[in-house]
N, C-alpha and C positions, 0 to 999 in steps of 0.2 A: 602786638608788632612793635611797639617800642622798644620794649625789651630786647625783639628777636635782633634788631636793629642796633641799640646798643652793643651786643654780644658782638654780630657780624664785625661791625667797625672796632671793637678791641681786638679780635681775632685776625684782623687784617691789620691794623697797627703792630702788632709783634710781630707777625710774617713779615712785613714790610721792613721794621728794625733788625730783623734777624740778617736778612740781603743787606742792609747799610753796615752789619758788622762786618760778614763774610768779605765783600768790596771794599769798606774803608772809603766809601764815597756817599754824599748824599744821593738820594734815591727818590723819583717821582714814577707818579703812573699817567698816562695818558691814553685816554681811548675815545675815540669818534673821530669828527670830522675835524680838519683842517680849515678855519674859516676866519675871516678876518674880524668877525665881530664878537669873535674870542681873545683877540688880540690883549685889551685890557683886563680881564679876567685873569689870563696867564702869567701876564706881568705883575700883577699884583701876588698872584701864587706864587711867584720865586721870591721877591721881595719879601715875604712873609718867611717862607723857609730858610732866604740866607740871615733873616734876623735872629734865627735860633740858632746857625751854624756860621755865624761870618767868618771863619778861619777855614772852612771847607772851599777847596779851589776845583775838585772833583763831583761832576753831576753824571747819574745813570739814568736815562730815559728809558723805561718799560714802555713801551708804544704800540698801540694797538688802531690802526686807523685805517679807512676804505682810502683817503687821500685825501684832496681839497685844495686848496689856493696855493699856487706858488709863491703868490707875495705874501700871503699869510704866514708860510713857511719860512721867508726871508728875516719876516718882522720879529717871529719866535726866535730864530735863529740868534737875531742881535741882540735881545734880551738874556738870553742866557751865557753868551760869549761873554756880553757887559758884567754878569756877575760871577763866570767861572772859565779858568782856562784849560779843563780838559772836561770834555764830552764824553761819555761811553752810551751807545743804545743795545737796549736789548729789545730782540722781537720775538716773542712765545708763538705767536699767531700770525699775524701778518701786518705789514705797512706795505699800503700799496699808493703806486703814482708819486704825488706830492709828500707820504709818506715814506716812500724810497730817497726823493731829493731830501727830506729831512736828516734821514740815517747818514747821508753820503756827507754832512757836516760833521759828523761826529768823528773823535780820533780812535775809535775802534766800534765796532760792530759784533756783537754777539747775537748767535742765532741755533735755534734747535733742528735736528734732520728736519721736523717737520714744519717749520717756520719758512716763509715766503715774503719778499717782495714783489716788486711788480716793474712794468715798465713806466717810464716817465710819459704819459701819456699828461700833461697838461689838461685840469679842468676849468672851463669858461664857462659864466655865466650867459646863459642865452634868452634871460628875460623871465623865468619863471624857473629853472634850475638849472645845474653846473652837467656838461655835456664834455666828452672826450673831445678834445680840438684835433688831434692826429685824424684821426675817424674821418672827418669833415675835408681836412686837406688832403687826405690821400683821396677820396672820393671826386674833390675837384681834380684834383692833378690827373686823374684815370678819364675822368669826362673831356678834358683838356688834350689825352695825348689819343684817345678817340678821334677826337676833330680832327686832329691834325693827319690820322691816318684815312679820316675819311669814311669813320665805321659808326659816327656820331648818330643815333635816332632821332626821332623829333622830341619823342619824350624824354631823352635826355637832355637834350638842347633845351626843352623850356625849362630842366632842373637847373642846369648851370644858367641860365639868364635870369631865373631867379634869385640867385646868391647874392647876397649883399658885399661888396667889397667891403667897406670896413669890419663889419663881422669876420670876413675871413683876413682881415688882414690884424684884429686883434688873436686870430685863434694864432697865427705865424708869430705874433710878438709873445704869446704866452708860450710857445713852445722855445723860441729863441731866449726867454729868460730863462726857462727850466732847465736849459742846456748849459747856459752861463753861470748859472749858481752851483750845478753840480759839479763843472769843470773848475771853479774858481774853490769850491770847498775841499776836492779831492787832493788838489795841489796843495794847499794852505795846511787841511787838517790831517785828512787822511793820509796823505805819503808824505808828512812833515818828518817822520823816522825811516824811511825808504833812502839810505843814502849810499846803498852797493848795488850793482848786480848780484840777484841769488840764484834765478831759474834760467837766466839769458847762457846759453853755454859759451857763446862766442864773448859775451861780456862778463863774466861770470866774475866778482870781486871788482871790478870796476866802480867808480864812483860814478852816481846816479845825476846827471844835471837836471836844471831847470827846466832847459828845454824839454827832455825826456818826459819827463813829470808830466809835465802840460801836452805832450804826445798822449801819454798813457789815458790821463783824462779825457782827453778828447775822443779817443777811440771807446771808452767804457761809456760817454755821454751818448756816442752816438750809436752803439749798439740798443741800450739801453730806450732809446727813442725811436728804434727802427720798428716801426709799427708790421711792416711787412711781413719782418721775422717771427715777431711773437701772436700776430693774429689776432688779437684781443686786447682790450682796455684793463681786462680782470685776470690776465694770464698770470697764475703764480708762479711765480720763479723761485726753487728751492736753493738751499745752501750747495750742493751740488754742481748746478749748472751755474751759482754765481763764481764759484771759487775755481771752476773747469771751464768753462766756455769764457766768461768774462775775466777769469782770473784775478777776483778780487779780493782781496785778505778778509776773512770772517771768522771768527775762533766759533768753532762747535761746540756749545756746552754742553751738548749732549755727552760728551765724552769727560764732563764732570758731574759723578752721579750725585753730589752734595749741592752745588750750584742746582743743576737740573732740578733738583726736587725743592730747593727753596723757591726758585721762580714758579714753577708747576705750583705748589701748595699756594702762591699768594695770587698768581693769575688768573688760576683757575675759579678761584673762592671769588673773586672780585669780578671778573667777567660775568660769572652766571648771578651776581647780587644786581649788578646794572642791567643783566637782561631781564631781571625779575622786575625789575624798576623802571625798566623802559629808560634809560635815560639815553638823550643823544649823544652828550659829549660831558666826560667824568675827568677831574683830576684829582687825584690821591697822594697825599704826603704824610710824611709822620704827624703835621699839625692839622690833619686833618679828625675833624668831628662828625 
């Protein structure tokens, strides 16, 4: 088994270096939940990589995550932005919830035609596990509306009465933080090169103002946080919906056969290895052994 592991490690490093050579950036791979307990591990991981290539100012993150904590995402973004001026995200499979927020902190997002982001339904810890906050808030709002209309049943009244106000407030704060981070990062990073209107027939070629960037970021945040539209916390939002309905600028690397092959050869082998080993979280760079 040791020989097998060494062989896989060698192949993965070779394939990662091929991606780095093509993109001309440092490249890391992040798999798993985004959790505060991994902050220090991630910090040390990035510092070790920077010691190898201190002059590199660009970082590409290949991200596979079901989501996690918005607070943890904020911490991780602070770490990578301390070391790198420009951040690109590649999503070969999926980056859900907090993973979507993480991607919005990048200067560029690259996706395959089969890749997915997700609604920004923040995950909050309920004492035993993480749960999507918006589902709880939507249900409470629904029960309050039924009470206003006089259609609340006795069973529903008991459910509403048993809600903990402190817990509900923490859910609201998680939602507010998720939207606030997404709006801040879109304006600061994703929209930094958006200087002139390109698709608006009325404003075409006119300069884009800061207020317009903020308004556009507000619209995207509201759309991604609209649980009633997506219906499911686990809804997979593909590149066509993201670029069409949400009008987000995303690079489709399906159209680049060379890059697509490099990413798939690396990502597919690594995710199979992770699945075989049953790792919950996995970080990989050219320094990994």
